[in-house]
N, C-alpha and C positions, 0 to 999 in steps of 0.2 A: 591149455589147463591151468599151467601156474605163472601168476601176476608176480611172484617176486623168487629173486635165484640171489643166495645166499653162502660163502664161502662155509666150508667147515672141515677141523682135522681129526684124524680118527687120535685115540687118545688111549695109553697102557695103563696109567696109574691110576687108581681109584681111591674111593674112600673120602672122607672129610680133609684131612691133612693135604692129600694131593688136590681137592677140589679151591682149597683156602691159598695153595701157592698158585695155581693157575690164574685165579683172581684177582690174587695180589701182585705176584710178579709180571704177569705177560697180558695182564687184562684180557683175559678170557672168559668166557660164561661154560661150565660144564653141562654138556646134556646127553640128552638117550635116542636114538631113535631104535623105533619097535615097531613089531605088526607085522604084515604080509606073510609070506613064508621064510626069510632070512631072518636069521639071528639078532637080536637085540645088539647094536653100538654105541661106544659111550665115546661120545665126540666134543669136540670144542668148537665154539665160535666166538670171534672178536666181539668187545662189551659193545663197541661203539657199532660195528655194525648191523647189530640184534637192538641197537638204541632206536637207529635211524629207521630201521625196518618198522616199530613198536610205533610211531609216529604217526601211520595210518591207521586208521579205525578199522578199516578190511583186512589188516593182516592175519586177526585172530580168527577170520571166517574165510581166510584164502588160501588154495595151493600153493605150498611154497617148493621152489626148487632146491636144495642141499646140494654141492657140488663137495661132496666128502675127499678130500685129497687127488680130485679130479674126476671121480665117479659121481654120474649124477642119482640122489634118491629124490620120489616125488614124494613129500609129508603135508600135513595140516600140525599145527601147534596144540598140541592138548591141553599143556601145563604149563605155566610158568611162576617161578617163586622171585618177587623181590625180598630185599634188606628192608627190614622193618622204617629203619633210619637214614639209609644213607641209598644216594641213586646207583644202584650196585646191583644187577640182577644175578642170581644166586645159581639157579639152573631151569634148563630148559628140557620139556618131554615132546618129541615130535612121532607120529603117529606114521609110517608109510600108509600108501594110497594109490590105488590107480583111479583110470577116469569113472568107474563104474561100480567104484566103492562107496556103499552108501554111508555119507558120516552125519553125528548131529553135532550141533555148532549155533552158539548165537549169533546169530546177526543183527546190525543197528536199522534203528527204524528211522525215517527219513520224512518230516513232516509238511506237506506242501500245501500252499494257498492259507496257511494258520491266522496270517493277522488278515486277510480280504473273506473268510468264513460268513456268512451271513449270520452267526450267531457273534460273532465279537463286531459284529458292525449293529447289531442290537445293544452292546452294551457289557457281552460276556466274556471272561478269560478262559483259554485254552488250558486244560490241566493234562498232562501227562501222566498214564498209569503204568504203561511200560517205553520206554526205550530201546526196547531190543527182544528180540520174539528168536524162541529156541524151534529149530528147525532140522528136518532128515530130507539130504538132496544126494546126488550123485555128485561126488567129487566133482567132476567137470561141469556139472550147474549151477555151482554154489554161487549166490550171489553177491555182491560187496555190501548191499544193503537193500531194504523193501522201502516201497515209499507207500507212504498212505497219506491219501488224500483227503483235506479236513473241507474244502470248496462248500460242499453240500450240508457240513454240518450245522444245526439251528441251536439256539440256546435250548439248554437242556437236554441235548440229544450226546449220546455217546457212540462210539463206533468201538465194536468189539472186532477180536480175534478174523471172525468167521467172514466179516466186513471188506476184511484188506484181501487184493487180488493178488496172489502169489504168482511166482512166476513159475512156467512148467518144472514138473518133474519135483518143485520142493512142496513140501509137506509142514504142516505146525504137529510140535508134537502135541502141545496141549491139545488140541485138538482132536488128536487120534484116540485122545484119552475120552473122547464124549464130549456131550453140548452141555456138561456142568461144568469144564474146562474151557469154556468158551467168556475169555478173561478181556474185562473192558482196557482198551488200548488208551483212549483220548476222549474227554469231553469236556463240554462249554459251557458254561454258567456266571451267574453274574457274581461279581465280588461278593463277599458276605457282608461288607458293608452297605452295600448298595439294596442286598436284600433285608439287612437289619431295619434301612431307609424305608424299604419298601412297606413292611412290614409296622411300622410306629404310623406311616400316612393311613395306611388302612384302620389303623385302630383309633386316627384323631375321627378319620370318616363318621367312623361307627358310632365314636363318640358325640360328634358334631347330631348323629341323627338323632342320638336318644335326647 
């Protein structure tokens, strides 16, 4: 179920001062593990290890194994605080999950056949309205990403959330709120300049006919 494994250490010192010392002197990120039937645990992870994991876009929507002083915890990343000006991670929140725990995460969208779709061949350009989708799924069925096939998209067509084929066990949070939340994911239209040129050409033809 887990695609990532990180080492963590229990920590007893808490508070802003202790967290600053942890980041400055040991290059570690203070974090907390909560949820399930166990008590919350204050832990720390090496900055470099967490930065490495964050290079993968799927880390935010994947199950992670945290080895806390040798004892494994199965978690997902719930919150991450970064320094506003420096390449420093300030704090991380992890939630315990089991295989059947239903979780709500945002998953990246991967667009297929964008350059070869019918609408682009007809002179249009693709516009992405959404680049990630808010989903609910059991932890064991969380997808790394969701594919959106644009192959059949014609000029002036749009793809909505309801048009996406979701993996088994995965549900859209937006669609759960009703049809009015069936948001546009992508569309293909002519570039603005081409639309204006077409309009001017049409006006010229009308003037010529007059």
